[in-house]
Residue, then its C-alpha position, 0 to 999 in steps of 0.5 A: m734646342q740648338v745654340i749658335t755662338f758667334w762674335f759681335y763687336g768683340l763679344l762672344l754671343s749665343s743665340v738659342i734656337f728652339a724647334n721653329s723659332t729663334f730668340r734673338t736676345p744675345i747671350i754673353d757667355l762670361l766663361e768664354q769672355e776674354y779680359c777686356e783689353d779695349f775697356k781697361c780702367r784708365e781714362p775717365k769717360t765724359e758724363n753730362f750734368r744738368l745744372r738745375n739738378l745740382l743746385s740747392n733748393n733755394l737756387k732752383k727756385k730762382i731764374i737761372i740764366a745760362h746758354s745751356d743747363n748742361f755741362q760735361l765733366s769726366r768721371c771714373r766709375p765701375s761702368v767706365g772700365c774693367c779690372r783684372n781682379s774681380k775684387d777691384s773697381c774702376m775709381v778715380k785716381s786723380s782729379s782737378t777742381v773746376c768752377i762752373k759759372f752761371y747767373f741767376a736773376f733776382v727779380g725785385t719790385n722795380t728792378t732785376i739784378l743779375l748775380e754771378k754764382y759758381l758751382i765747384m766740382s771735381n773733374h776726374t783726370e785719371c782712373s785706376c783699379q782699386k779695392e771695392g772697400a776703398v771709398m769712392q769719390l762721389d760727385d761732391h759739389y758746392e755753390a760759391d759766390d766766387c772762384t778764388d783759390s780758397h774755394l778750390h780745395m775740395 
């Protein structure tokens, strides 16, 4: 058995070679892994959300009218960046509230009415390393009929 070590996109990888065959599965050696300077917990990463997955069961049954069922918001999560202290995780430090406007059709016997609705969510604007025991901000959201200031405080 022989171990060959090499660098691949900043990661130290090893390949184990047995008698006549090579296993090409990369091995990341965490003992030799340097602190991830290029992957620090700072900037949130863009994630895709699907409107239909976030709506209440009542609205899911309605006919949703939108150019796209998908929208993007920024998120801080442990997978977004690394922290020097192994007891810390990458979490949201600051966020802003956004309104996602969509329409649904209420189909009656003789008429169809187009109604405007909003999905109120937070958009993460900054990440930081926080103790793992800290409460992680979930993807809280709620539906509203308008997007006034009274609805924008989550």
